[in-house]
PDB file of N, CA, C and O in Angstrom:
ATOM      1  N   UNK A   1     -55.784-141.190  97.609  1.00  0.00           N
ATOM      2  CA  UNK A   1     -57.046-141.789  97.257  1.00  0.00           C
ATOM      3  C   UNK A   1     -56.915-143.300  97.334  1.00  0.00           C
ATOM      4  O   UNK A   1     -55.984-143.881  96.776  1.00  0.00           O
ATOM      5  N   UNK A   2     -57.829-143.919  98.011  1.00  0.00           N
ATOM      6  CA  UNK A   2     -57.794-145.363  98.149  1.00  0.00           C
ATOM      7  C   UNK A   2     -58.861-145.974  97.250  1.00  0.00           C
ATOM      8  O   UNK A   2     -60.029-145.590  97.316  1.00  0.00           O
ATOM      9  N   UNK A   3     -58.462-146.916  96.416  1.00  0.00           N
ATOM     10  CA  UNK A   3     -59.423-147.642  95.596  1.00  0.00           C
ATOM     11  C   UNK A   3     -59.383-149.107  95.982  1.00  0.00           C
ATOM     12  O   UNK A   3     -58.428-149.577  96.600  1.00  0.00           O
ATOM     13  N   UNK A   4     -60.428-149.816  95.613  1.00  0.00           N
ATOM     14  CA  UNK A   4     -60.537-151.201  96.049  1.00  0.00           C
ATOM     15  C   UNK A   4     -59.574-152.135  95.335  1.00  0.00           C
ATOM     16  O   UNK A   4     -59.083-153.084  95.947  1.00  0.00           O
ATOM     17  N   UNK A   5     -59.290-151.897  94.066  1.00  0.00           N
ATOM     18  CA  UNK A   5     -58.394-152.793  93.344  1.00  0.00           C
ATOM     19  C   UNK A   5     -57.896-152.142  92.050  1.00  0.00           C
ATOM     20  O   UNK A   5     -58.248-151.007  91.729  1.00  0.00           O
ATOM     21  N   UNK A   6     -57.084-152.878  91.332  1.00  0.00           N
ATOM     22  CA  UNK A   6     -56.531-152.380  90.078  1.00  0.00           C
ATOM     23  C   UNK A   6     -57.585-152.153  89.011  1.00  0.00           C
ATOM     24  O   UNK A   6     -57.450-151.250  88.186  1.00  0.00           O
ATOM     25  N   UNK A   7     -58.627-152.961  89.020  1.00  0.00           N
ATOM     26  CA  UNK A   7     -59.707-152.819  88.035  1.00  0.00           C
ATOM     27  C   UNK A   7     -60.441-151.480  88.225  1.00  0.00           C
ATOM     28  O   UNK A   7     -60.770-150.799  87.254  1.00  0.00           O
ATOM     29  N   UNK A   8     -60.685-151.124  89.473  1.00  0.00           N
ATOM     30  CA  UNK A   8     -61.334-149.840  89.771  1.00  0.00           C
ATOM     31  C   UNK A   8     -60.436-148.682  89.352  1.00  0.00           C
ATOM     32  O   UNK A   8     -60.914-147.688  88.805  1.00  0.00           O
ATOM     33  N   UNK A   9     -59.152-148.808  89.605  1.00  0.00           N
ATOM     34  CA  UNK A   9     -58.183-147.778  89.205  1.00  0.00           C
ATOM     35  C   UNK A   9     -58.212-147.598  87.686  1.00  0.00           C
ATOM     36  O   UNK A   9     -58.217-146.469  87.195  1.00  0.00           O
ATOM     37  N   UNK A  10     -58.231-148.698  86.947  1.00  0.00           N
ATOM     38  CA  UNK A  10     -58.288-148.639  85.481  1.00  0.00           C
ATOM     39  C   UNK A  10     -59.567-147.951  85.018  1.00  0.00           C
ATOM     40  O   UNK A  10     -59.538-147.149  84.086  1.00  0.00           O
ATOM     41  N   UNK A  11     -60.686-148.261  85.664  1.00  0.00           N
ATOM     42  CA  UNK A  11     -61.963-147.626  85.308  1.00  0.00           C
ATOM     43  C   UNK A  11     -61.872-146.112  85.479  1.00  0.00           C
ATOM     44  O   UNK A  11     -62.345-145.360  84.626  1.00  0.00           O
ATOM     45  N   UNK A  12     -61.270-145.667  86.570  1.00  0.00           N
ATOM     46  CA  UNK A  12     -61.129-144.234  86.825  1.00  0.00           C
ATOM     47  C   UNK A  12     -60.185-143.571  85.822  1.00  0.00           C
ATOM     48  O   UNK A  12     -60.417-142.433  85.415  1.00  0.00           O
ATOM     49  N   UNK A  13     -59.142-144.259  85.428  1.00  0.00           N
ATOM     50  CA  UNK A  13     -58.220-143.723  84.422  1.00  0.00           C
ATOM     51  C   UNK A  13     -58.931-143.585  83.078  1.00  0.00           C
ATOM     52  O   UNK A  13     -58.733-142.595  82.374  1.00  0.00           O
ATOM     53  N   UNK A  14     -59.748-144.559  82.719  1.00  0.00           N
ATOM     54  CA  UNK A  14     -60.495-144.478  81.462  1.00  0.00           C
ATOM     55  C   UNK A  14     -61.508-143.332  81.485  1.00  0.00           C
ATOM     56  O   UNK A  14     -61.709-142.665  80.469  1.00  0.00           O
ATOM     57  N   UNK A  15     -62.140-143.102  82.622  1.00  0.00           N
ATOM     58  CA  UNK A  15     -63.060-141.970  82.753  1.00  0.00           C
ATOM     59  C   UNK A  15     -62.298-140.663  82.583  1.00  0.00           C
ATOM     60  O   UNK A  15     -62.768-139.759  81.892  1.00  0.00           O
ATOM     61  N   UNK A  16     -61.129-140.554  83.204  1.00  0.00           N
ATOM     62  CA  UNK A  16     -60.314-139.337  83.078  1.00  0.00           C
ATOM     63  C   UNK A  16     -59.896-139.107  81.631  1.00  0.00           C
ATOM     64  O   UNK A  16     -59.921-137.973  81.153  1.00  0.00           O
ATOM     65  N   UNK A  17     -59.513-140.172  80.929  1.00  0.00           N
ATOM     66  CA  UNK A  17     -59.129-140.045  79.517  1.00  0.00           C
ATOM     67  C   UNK A  17     -60.321-139.605  78.677  1.00  0.00           C
ATOM     68  O   UNK A  17     -60.176-138.791  77.766  1.00  0.00           O
ATOM     69  N   UNK A  18     -61.495-140.139  78.982  1.00  0.00           N
ATOM     70  CA  UNK A  18     -62.719-139.765  78.275  1.00  0.00           C
ATOM     71  C   UNK A  18     -63.038-138.288  78.509  1.00  0.00           C
ATOM     72  O   UNK A  18     -63.407-137.578  77.574  1.00  0.00           O
ATOM     73  N   UNK A  19     -62.898-137.829  79.741  1.00  0.00           N
ATOM     74  CA  UNK A  19     -63.148-136.418  80.055  1.00  0.00           C
ATOM     75  C   UNK A  19     -62.139-135.516  79.354  1.00  0.00           C
ATOM     76  O   UNK A  19     -62.494-134.433  78.888  1.00  0.00           O
ATOM     77  N   UNK A  20     -60.886-135.953  79.277  1.00  0.00           N
ATOM     78  CA  UNK A  20     -59.869-135.181  78.563  1.00  0.00           C
ATOM     79  C   UNK A  20     -60.225-135.070  77.086  1.00  0.00           C
ATOM     80  O   UNK A  20     -60.137-133.988  76.507  1.00  0.00           O
ATOM     81  N   UNK A  21     -60.622-136.167  76.480  1.00  0.00           N
ATOM     82  CA  UNK A  21     -61.017-136.150  75.072  1.00  0.00           C
ATOM     83  C   UNK A  21     -62.185-135.195  74.854  1.00  0.00           C
ATOM     84  O   UNK A  21     -62.190-134.428  73.891  1.00  0.00           O
ATOM     85  N   UNK A  22     -63.169-135.239  75.739  1.00  0.00           N
ATOM     86  CA  UNK A  22     -64.310-134.335  75.632  1.00  0.00           C
ATOM     87  C   UNK A  22     -63.875-132.879  75.764  1.00  0.00           C
ATOM     88  O   UNK A  22     -64.359-132.022  75.025  1.00  0.00           O
ATOM     89  N   UNK A  23     -62.982-132.595  76.682  1.00  0.00           N
ATOM     90  CA  UNK A  23     -62.480-131.231  76.874  1.00  0.00           C
ATOM     91  C   UNK A  23     -61.738-130.751  75.638  1.00  0.00           C
ATOM     92  O   UNK A  23     -61.933-129.618  75.199  1.00  0.00           O
ATOM     93  N   UNK A  24     -60.889-131.602  75.071  1.00  0.00           N
ATOM     94  CA  UNK A  24     -60.154-131.238  73.860  1.00  0.00           C
ATOM     95  C   UNK A  24     -61.095-130.977  72.684  1.00  0.00           C
ATOM     96  O   UNK A  24     -60.770-130.209  71.778  1.00  0.00           O
ATOM     97  N   UNK A  25     -62.263-131.621  72.706  1.00  0.00           N
ATOM     98  CA  UNK A  25     -63.256-131.435  71.646  1.00  0.00           C
ATOM     99  C   UNK A  25     -64.183-130.250  71.928  1.00  0.00           C
ATOM    100  O   UNK A  25     -65.138-130.022  71.185  1.00  0.00           O
ATOM    101  N   UNK A  26     -63.908-129.497  72.995  1.00  0.00           N
ATOM    102  CA  UNK A  26     -64.693-128.300  73.286  1.00  0.00           C
ATOM    103  C   UNK A  26     -65.802-128.481  74.299  1.00  0.00           C
ATOM    104  O   UNK A  26     -66.635-127.589  74.462  1.00  0.00           O
ATOM    105  N   UNK A  27     -65.834-129.615  74.986  1.00  0.00           N
ATOM    106  CA  UNK A  27     -66.876-129.862  75.979  1.00  0.00           C
ATOM    107  C   UNK A  27     -66.452-129.446  77.374  1.00  0.00           C
ATOM    108  O   UNK A  27     -65.355-128.929  77.581  1.00  0.00           O
ATOM    109  N   UNK A  28     -67.348-129.683  78.331  1.00  0.00           N
ATOM    110  CA  UNK A  28     -67.055-129.376  79.727  1.00  0.00           C
ATOM    111  C   UNK A  28     -66.005-130.342  80.253  1.00  0.00           C
ATOM    112  O   UNK A  28     -66.055-131.531  79.937  1.00  0.00           O
ATOM    113  N   UNK A  29     -65.050-129.860  81.052  1.00  0.00           N
ATOM    114  CA  UNK A  29     -63.949-130.701  81.532  1.00  0.00           C
ATOM    115  C   UNK A  29     -64.370-131.877  82.407  1.00  0.00           C
ATOM    116  O   UNK A  29     -63.671-132.891  82.434  1.00  0.00           O
ATOM    117  N   UNK A  30     -65.467-131.778  83.107  1.00  0.00           N
ATOM    118  CA  UNK A  30     -65.849-132.843  84.034  1.00  0.00           C
ATOM    119  C   UNK A  30     -66.976-133.715  83.483  1.00  0.00           C
ATOM    120  O   UNK A  30     -67.683-134.376  84.244  1.00  0.00           O
ATOM    121  N   UNK A  31     -67.141-133.716  82.167  1.00  0.00           N
ATOM    122  CA  UNK A  31     -68.191-134.519  81.547  1.00  0.00           C
ATOM    123  C   UNK A  31     -67.554-135.479  80.550  1.00  0.00           C
ATOM    124  O   UNK A  31     -66.605-135.119  79.855  1.00  0.00           O
ATOM    125  N   UNK A  32     -68.074-136.691  80.483  1.00  0.00           N
ATOM    126  CA  UNK A  32     -67.552-137.634  79.502  1.00  0.00           C
ATOM    127  C   UNK A  32     -68.131-137.321  78.127  1.00  0.00           C
ATOM    128  O   UNK A  32     -69.185-136.696  78.003  1.00  0.00           O
ATOM    129  N   UNK A  33     -67.426-137.765  77.114  1.00  0.00           N
ATOM    130  CA  UNK A  33     -67.874-137.542  75.742  1.00  0.00           C
ATOM    131  C   UNK A  33     -69.217-138.225  75.494  1.00  0.00           C
ATOM    132  O   UNK A  33     -70.072-137.666  74.808  1.00  0.00           O
ATOM    133  N   UNK A  34     -69.414-139.407  76.034  1.00  0.00           N
ATOM    134  CA  UNK A  34     -70.675-140.129  75.847  1.00  0.00           C
ATOM    135  C   UNK A  34     -71.851-139.371  76.453  1.00  0.00           C
ATOM    136  O   UNK A  34     -72.934-139.335  75.868  1.00  0.00           O
ATOM    137  N   UNK A  35     -71.648-138.773  77.605  1.00  0.00           N
ATOM    138  CA  UNK A  35     -72.696-137.973  78.235  1.00  0.00           C
ATOM    139  C   UNK A  35     -73.031-136.757  77.376  1.00  0.00           C
ATOM    140  O   UNK A  35     -74.200-136.421  77.184  1.00  0.00           O
ATOM    141  N   UNK A  36     -72.000-136.108  76.866  1.00  0.00           N
ATOM    142  CA  UNK A  36     -72.206-134.944  75.993  1.00  0.00           C
ATOM    143  C   UNK A  36     -72.960-135.346  74.728  1.00  0.00           C
ATOM    144  O   UNK A  36     -73.855-134.630  74.279  1.00  0.00           O
ATOM    145  N   UNK A  37     -72.598-136.484  74.160  1.00  0.00           N
ATOM    146  CA  UNK A  37     -73.289-136.967  72.962  1.00  0.00           C
ATOM    147  C   UNK A  37     -74.766-137.170  73.266  1.00  0.00           C
ATOM    148  O   UNK A  37     -75.615-136.779  72.465  1.00  0.00           O
ATOM    149  N   UNK A  38     -75.089-137.772  74.402  1.00  0.00           N
ATOM    150  CA  UNK A  38     -76.499-137.982  74.772  1.00  0.00           C
ATOM    151  C   UNK A  38     -77.233-136.647  74.901  1.00  0.00           C
ATOM    152  O   UNK A  38     -78.336-136.487  74.378  1.00  0.00           O
ATOM    153  N   UNK A  39     -76.620-135.696  75.594  1.00  0.00           N
ATOM    154  CA  UNK A  39     -77.264-134.385  75.750  1.00  0.00           C
ATOM    155  C   UNK A  39     -77.541-133.744  74.400  1.00  0.00           C
ATOM    156  O   UNK A  39     -78.629-133.214  74.173  1.00  0.00           O
ATOM    157  N   UNK A  40     -76.560-133.790  73.500  1.00  0.00           N
ATOM    158  CA  UNK A  40     -76.680-133.133  72.205  1.00  0.00           C
ATOM    159  C   UNK A  40     -77.589-133.889  71.233  1.00  0.00           C
ATOM    160  O   UNK A  40     -78.223-133.268  70.380  1.00  0.00           O
ATOM    161  N   UNK A  41     -77.662-135.220  71.349  1.00  0.00           N
ATOM    162  CA  UNK A  41     -78.446-136.020  70.405  1.00  0.00           C
ATOM    163  C   UNK A  41     -79.888-136.245  70.851  1.00  0.00           C
ATOM    164  O   UNK A  41     -80.772-136.450  70.019  1.00  0.00           O
ATOM    165  N   UNK A  42     -80.126-136.205  72.158  1.00  0.00           N
ATOM    166  CA  UNK A  42     -81.450-136.555  72.675  1.00  0.00           C
ATOM    167  C   UNK A  42     -82.120-135.382  73.384  1.00  0.00           C
ATOM    168  O   UNK A  42     -83.307-135.132  73.172  1.00  0.00           O
ATOM    169  N   UNK A  43     -81.385-134.666  74.214  1.00  0.00           N
ATOM    170  CA  UNK A  43     -81.993-133.637  75.057  1.00  0.00           C
ATOM    171  C   UNK A  43     -82.050-132.256  74.414  1.00  0.00           C
ATOM    172  O   UNK A  43     -82.776-131.384  74.889  1.00  0.00           O
ATOM    173  N   UNK A  44     -81.297-132.049  73.346  1.00  0.00           N
ATOM    174  CA  UNK A  44     -81.299-130.744  72.678  1.00  0.00           C
ATOM    175  C   UNK A  44     -82.657-130.504  72.023  1.00  0.00           C
ATOM    176  O   UNK A  44     -83.325-131.444  71.593  1.00  0.00           O
ATOM    177  N   UNK A  45     -83.055-129.232  71.952  1.00  0.00           N
ATOM    178  CA  UNK A  45     -84.334-128.884  71.337  1.00  0.00           C
ATOM    179  C   UNK A  45     -84.389-129.342  69.879  1.00  0.00           C
ATOM    180  O   UNK A  45     -85.393-129.892  69.429  1.00  0.00           O
ATOM    181  N   UNK A  46     -83.304-129.109  69.154  1.00  0.00           N
ATOM    182  CA  UNK A  46     -83.211-129.555  67.762  1.00  0.00           C
ATOM    183  C   UNK A  46     -81.859-130.233  67.551  1.00  0.00           C
ATOM    184  O   UNK A  46     -80.895-129.588  67.138  1.00  0.00           O
ATOM    185  N   UNK A  47     -81.791-131.525  67.833  1.00  0.00           N
ATOM    186  CA  UNK A  47     -80.512-132.241  67.728  1.00  0.00           C
ATOM    187  C   UNK A  47     -79.959-132.221  66.309  1.00  0.00           C
ATOM    188  O   UNK A  47     -80.691-132.413  65.338  1.00  0.00           O
ATOM    189  N   UNK A  48     -78.666-131.987  66.208  1.00  0.00           N
ATOM    190  CA  UNK A  48     -78.016-132.012  64.900  1.00  0.00           C
ATOM    191  C   UNK A  48     -77.759-133.459  64.486  1.00  0.00           C
ATOM    192  O   UNK A  48     -77.609-134.356  65.316  1.00  0.00           O
ATOM    193  N   UNK A  49     -77.717-133.643  63.194  1.00  0.00           N
ATOM    194  CA  UNK A  49     -77.515-134.981  62.636  1.00  0.00           C
ATOM    195  C   UNK A  49     -76.203-135.605  63.120  1.00  0.00           C
ATOM    196  O   UNK A  49     -76.158-136.801  63.407  1.00  0.00           O
ATOM    197  N   UNK A  50     -75.148-134.811  63.212  1.00  0.00           N
ATOM    198  CA  UNK A  50     -73.848-135.369  63.609  1.00  0.00           C
ATOM    199  C   UNK A  50     -73.882-135.949  65.020  1.00  0.00           C
ATOM    200  O   UNK A  50     -73.191-136.927  65.304  1.00  0.00           O
ATOM    201  N   UNK A  51     -74.687-135.350  65.911  1.00  0.00           N
ATOM    202  CA  UNK A  51     -74.781-135.878  67.269  1.00  0.00           C
ATOM    203  C   UNK A  51     -75.592-137.169  67.298  1.00  0.00           C
ATOM    204  O   UNK A  51     -75.289-138.081  68.068  1.00  0.00           O
ATOM    205  N   UNK A  52     -76.623-137.245  66.459  1.00  0.00           N
ATOM    206  CA  UNK A  52     -77.400-138.485  66.380  1.00  0.00           C
ATOM    207  C   UNK A  52     -76.543-139.624  65.829  1.00  0.00           C
ATOM    208  O   UNK A  52     -76.638-140.761  66.291  1.00  0.00           O
ATOM    209  N   UNK A  53     -75.704-139.309  64.836  1.00  0.00           N
ATOM    210  CA  UNK A  53     -74.790-140.312  64.280  1.00  0.00           C
ATOM    211  C   UNK A  53     -73.752-140.708  65.331  1.00  0.00           C
ATOM    212  O   UNK A  53     -73.453-141.890  65.500  1.00  0.00           O
ATOM    213  N   UNK A  54     -73.206-139.715  66.033  1.00  0.00           N
ATOM    214  CA  UNK A  54     -72.212-139.999  67.082  1.00  0.00           C
ATOM    215  C   UNK A  54     -72.815-140.900  68.155  1.00  0.00           C
ATOM    216  O   UNK A  54     -72.130-141.773  68.688  1.00  0.00           O
ATOM    217  N   UNK A  55     -74.082-140.694  68.473  1.00  0.00           N
ATOM    218  CA  UNK A  55     -74.750-141.524  69.481  1.00  0.00           C
ATOM    219  C   UNK A  55     -74.837-142.971  69.012  1.00  0.00           C
ATOM    220  O   UNK A  55     -74.564-143.897  69.775  1.00  0.00           O
ATOM    221  N   UNK A  56     -75.219-143.159  67.753  1.00  0.00           N
ATOM    222  CA  UNK A  56     -75.274-144.516  67.213  1.00  0.00           C
ATOM    223  C   UNK A  56     -73.901-145.186  67.246  1.00  0.00           C
ATOM    224  O   UNK A  56     -73.779-146.359  67.600  1.00  0.00           O
ATOM    225  N   UNK A  57     -72.875-144.428  66.873  1.00  0.00           N
ATOM    226  CA  UNK A  57     -71.512-144.973  66.861  1.00  0.00           C
ATOM    227  C   UNK A  57     -71.034-145.334  68.269  1.00  0.00           C
ATOM    228  O   UNK A  57     -70.480-146.412  68.486  1.00  0.00           O
ATOM    229  N   UNK A  58     -71.250-144.430  69.216  1.00  0.00           N
ATOM    230  CA  UNK A  58     -70.810-144.685  70.595  1.00  0.00           C
ATOM    231  C   UNK A  58     -71.551-145.878  71.190  1.00  0.00           C
ATOM    232  O   UNK A  58     -70.947-146.723  71.851  1.00  0.00           O
ATOM    233  N   UNK A  59     -72.854-145.945  70.956  1.00  0.00           N
ATOM    234  CA  UNK A  59     -73.622-147.076  71.478  1.00  0.00           C
ATOM    235  C   UNK A  59     -73.189-148.387  70.822  1.00  0.00           C
ATOM    236  O   UNK A  59     -73.203-149.436  71.467  1.00  0.00           O
ATOM    237  N   UNK A  60     -72.803-148.334  69.539  1.00  0.00           N
ATOM    238  CA  UNK A  60     -72.306-149.538  68.855  1.00  0.00           C
ATOM    239  C   UNK A  60     -70.943-149.944  69.409  1.00  0.00           C
ATOM    240  O   UNK A  60     -70.659-151.131  69.569  1.00  0.00           O
ATOM    241  N   UNK A  61     -70.107-148.954  69.697  1.00  0.00           N
ATOM    242  CA  UNK A  61     -68.774-149.233  70.236  1.00  0.00           C
ATOM    243  C   UNK A  61     -68.865-149.927  71.597  1.00  0.00           C
ATOM    244  O   UNK A  61     -68.090-150.834  71.898  1.00  0.00           O
ATOM    245  N   UNK A  62     -69.813-149.489  72.402  1.00  0.00           N
ATOM    246  CA  UNK A  62     -70.029-150.078  73.727  1.00  0.00           C
ATOM    247  C   UNK A  62     -71.273-150.971  73.686  1.00  0.00           C
ATOM    248  O   UNK A  62     -72.180-150.824  74.505  1.00  0.00           O
ATOM    249  N   UNK A  63     -71.304-151.890  72.729  1.00  0.00           N
ATOM    250  CA  UNK A  63     -72.477-152.724  72.469  1.00  0.00           C
ATOM    251  C   UNK A  63     -72.892-153.583  73.662  1.00  0.00           C
ATOM    252  O   UNK A  63     -74.056-153.969  73.766  1.00  0.00           O
ATOM    253  N   UNK A  64     -71.969-153.882  74.548  1.00  0.00           N
ATOM    254  CA  UNK A  64     -72.293-154.725  75.707  1.00  0.00           C
ATOM    255  C   UNK A  64     -73.175-153.995  76.720  1.00  0.00           C
ATOM    256  O   UNK A  64     -73.810-154.626  77.565  1.00  0.00           O
ATOM    257  N   UNK A  65     -73.212-152.682  76.635  1.00  0.00           N
ATOM    258  CA  UNK A  65     -74.011-151.889  77.573  1.00  0.00           C
ATOM    259  C   UNK A  65     -75.204-151.303  76.823  1.00  0.00           C
ATOM    260  O   UNK A  65     -75.032-150.607  75.822  1.00  0.00           O
ATOM    261  N   UNK A  66     -76.385-151.581  77.297  1.00  0.00           N
ATOM    262  CA  UNK A  66     -77.587-151.070  76.646  1.00  0.00           C
ATOM    263  C   UNK A  66     -77.637-149.551  76.777  1.00  0.00           C
ATOM    264  O   UNK A  66     -77.553-149.015  77.881  1.00  0.00           O
ATOM    265  N   UNK A  67     -77.776-148.860  75.643  1.00  0.00           N
ATOM    266  CA  UNK A  67     -77.830-147.396  75.552  1.00  0.00           C
ATOM    267  C   UNK A  67     -76.732-146.740  76.397  1.00  0.00           C
ATOM    268  O   UNK A  67     -77.004-146.048  77.378  1.00  0.00           O
ATOM    269  N   UNK A  68     -75.513-146.975  75.992  1.00  0.00           N
ATOM    270  CA  UNK A  68     -74.331-146.487  76.711  1.00  0.00           C
ATOM    271  C   UNK A  68     -74.379-144.983  76.957  1.00  0.00           C
ATOM    272  O   UNK A  68     -74.084-144.530  78.063  1.00  0.00           O
ATOM    273  N   UNK A  69     -74.743-144.210  75.948  1.00  0.00           N
ATOM    274  CA  UNK A  69     -74.711-142.747  76.091  1.00  0.00           C
ATOM    275  C   UNK A  69     -75.694-142.265  77.155  1.00  0.00           C
ATOM    276  O   UNK A  69     -75.367-141.381  77.948  1.00  0.00           O
ATOM    277  N   UNK A  70     -76.886-142.836  77.177  1.00  0.00           N
ATOM    278  CA  UNK A  70     -77.852-142.456  78.205  1.00  0.00           C
ATOM    279  C   UNK A  70     -77.349-142.862  79.586  1.00  0.00           C
ATOM    280  O   UNK A  70     -77.487-142.102  80.544  1.00  0.00           O
ATOM    281  N   UNK A  71     -76.775-144.041  79.691  1.00  0.00           N
ATOM    282  CA  UNK A  71     -76.225-144.490  80.975  1.00  0.00           C
ATOM    283  C   UNK A  71     -75.118-143.564  81.449  1.00  0.00           C
ATOM    284  O   UNK A  71     -75.034-143.240  82.633  1.00  0.00           O
ATOM    285  N   UNK A  72     -74.261-143.136  80.514  1.00  0.00           N
ATOM    286  CA  UNK A  72     -73.175-142.215  80.866  1.00  0.00           C
ATOM    287  C   UNK A  72     -73.744-140.889  81.361  1.00  0.00           C
ATOM    288  O   UNK A  72     -73.246-140.322  82.334  1.00  0.00           O
ATOM    289  N   UNK A  73     -74.779-140.396  80.697  1.00  0.00           N
ATOM    290  CA  UNK A  73     -75.420-139.147  81.106  1.00  0.00           C
ATOM    291  C   UNK A  73     -76.008-139.280  82.516  1.00  0.00           C
ATOM    292  O   UNK A  73     -75.840-138.394  83.354  1.00  0.00           O
ATOM    293  N   UNK A  74     -76.691-140.385  82.762  1.00  0.00           N
ATOM    294  CA  UNK A  74     -77.294-140.598  84.085  1.00  0.00           C
ATOM    295  C   UNK A  74     -76.227-140.716  85.173  1.00  0.00           C
ATOM    296  O   UNK A  74     -76.424-140.227  86.285  1.00  0.00           O
ATOM    297  N   UNK A  75     -75.101-141.358  84.864  1.00  0.00           N
ATOM    298  CA  UNK A  75     -74.010-141.451  85.848  1.00  0.00           C
ATOM    299  C   UNK A  75     -73.410-140.074  86.120  1.00  0.00           C
ATOM    300  O   UNK A  75     -73.019-139.780  87.250  1.00  0.00           O
ATOM    301  N   UNK A  76     -73.334-139.237  85.099  1.00  0.00           N
ATOM    302  CA  UNK A  76     -72.837-137.866  85.303  1.00  0.00           C
ATOM    303  C   UNK A  76     -73.784-137.098  86.229  1.00  0.00           C
ATOM    304  O   UNK A  76     -73.342-136.378  87.124  1.00  0.00           O
ATOM    305  N   UNK A  77     -75.074-137.260  86.004  1.00  0.00           N
ATOM    306  CA  UNK A  77     -76.059-136.534  86.821  1.00  0.00           C
ATOM    307  C   UNK A  77     -76.007-136.951  88.283  1.00  0.00           C
ATOM    308  O   UNK A  77     -76.207-136.122  89.172  1.00  0.00           O
ATOM    309  N   UNK A  78     -75.741-138.220  88.539  1.00  0.00           N
ATOM    310  CA  UNK A  78     -75.681-138.694  89.925  1.00  0.00           C
ATOM    311  C   UNK A  78     -74.272-138.611  90.496  1.00  0.00           C
ATOM    312  O   UNK A  78     -74.050-138.919  91.667  1.00  0.00           O
ATOM    313  N   UNK A  79     -73.322-138.194  89.661  1.00  0.00           N
ATOM    314  CA  UNK A  79     -71.916-138.028  90.064  1.00  0.00           C
ATOM    315  C   UNK A  79     -71.342-139.347  90.579  1.00  0.00           C
ATOM    316  O   UNK A  79     -70.545-139.351  91.517  1.00  0.00           O
ATOM    317  N   UNK A  80     -71.737-140.450  89.979  1.00  0.00           N
ATOM    318  CA  UNK A  80     -71.350-141.767  90.488  1.00  0.00           C
ATOM    319  C   UNK A  80     -69.863-142.066  90.376  1.00  0.00           C
ATOM    320  O   UNK A  80     -69.376-142.994  91.022  1.00  0.00           O
ATOM    321  N   UNK A  81     -69.133-141.306  89.575  1.00  0.00           N
ATOM    322  CA  UNK A  81     -67.693-141.542  89.451  1.00  0.00           C
ATOM    323  C   UNK A  81     -66.898-140.906  90.588  1.00  0.00           C
ATOM    324  O   UNK A  81     -65.698-141.142  90.722  1.00  0.00           O
ATOM    325  N   UNK A  82     -67.567-140.105  91.399  1.00  0.00           N
ATOM    326  CA  UNK A  82     -66.885-139.451  92.522  1.00  0.00           C
ATOM    327  C   UNK A  82     -66.907-140.339  93.766  1.00  0.00           C
ATOM    328  O   UNK A  82     -67.768-141.209  93.898  1.00  0.00           O
ATOM    329  N   UNK A  83     -65.962-140.118  94.672  1.00  0.00           N
ATOM    330  CA  UNK A  83     -66.003-140.851  95.942  1.00  0.00           C
ATOM    331  C   UNK A  83     -67.296-140.510  96.693  1.00  0.00           C
ATOM    332  O   UNK A  83     -67.813-139.403  96.545  1.00  0.00           O
ATOM    333  N   UNK A  84     -67.821-141.430  97.487  1.00  0.00           N
ATOM    334  CA  UNK A  84     -69.087-141.198  98.190  1.00  0.00           C
ATOM    335  C   UNK A  84     -69.118-139.893  98.994  1.00  0.00           C
ATOM    336  O   UNK A  84     -70.155-139.234  99.063  1.00  0.00           O
ATOM    337  N   UNK A  85     -67.996-139.520  99.597  1.00  0.00           N
ATOM    338  CA  UNK A  85     -67.997-138.300 100.414  1.00  0.00           C
ATOM    339  C   UNK A  85     -68.091-137.019  99.579  1.00  0.00           C
ATOM    340  O   UNK A  85     -68.240-135.935 100.144  1.00  0.00           O
ATOM    341  N   UNK A  86     -68.007-137.119  98.262  1.00  0.00           N
ATOM    342  CA  UNK A  86     -68.089-135.925  97.407  1.00  0.00           C
ATOM    343  C   UNK A  86     -69.380-135.870  96.593  1.00  0.00           C
ATOM    344  O   UNK A  86     -69.574-134.933  95.819  1.00  0.00           O
ATOM    345  N   UNK A  87     -70.254-136.841  96.751  1.00  0.00           N
ATOM    346  CA  UNK A  87     -71.503-136.869  95.970  1.00  0.00           C
ATOM    347  C   UNK A  87     -72.553-135.990  96.573  1.00  0.00           C
ATOM    348  O   UNK A  87     -73.661-135.899  96.043  1.00  0.00           O
TER     349      UNK A  87
END
């Protein structure tokens, strides 16, 4: 796999670590925890309180990005973390 630079490689490693954490927590292996939090806190028919709290915490943790969890969900839907030939 060819990446453009070390920064891109680090981004991909962080995504992989996030997916591993989500998998260990009982989520889908190819989804990030932030995306799962968005699905459970916003898109669920009756969101549980813990997911709404988790969404607030995750968005606060990534304060530099507006609505981090929604952005993560949208990136999952467009498969933007994959190489162009696999999208």
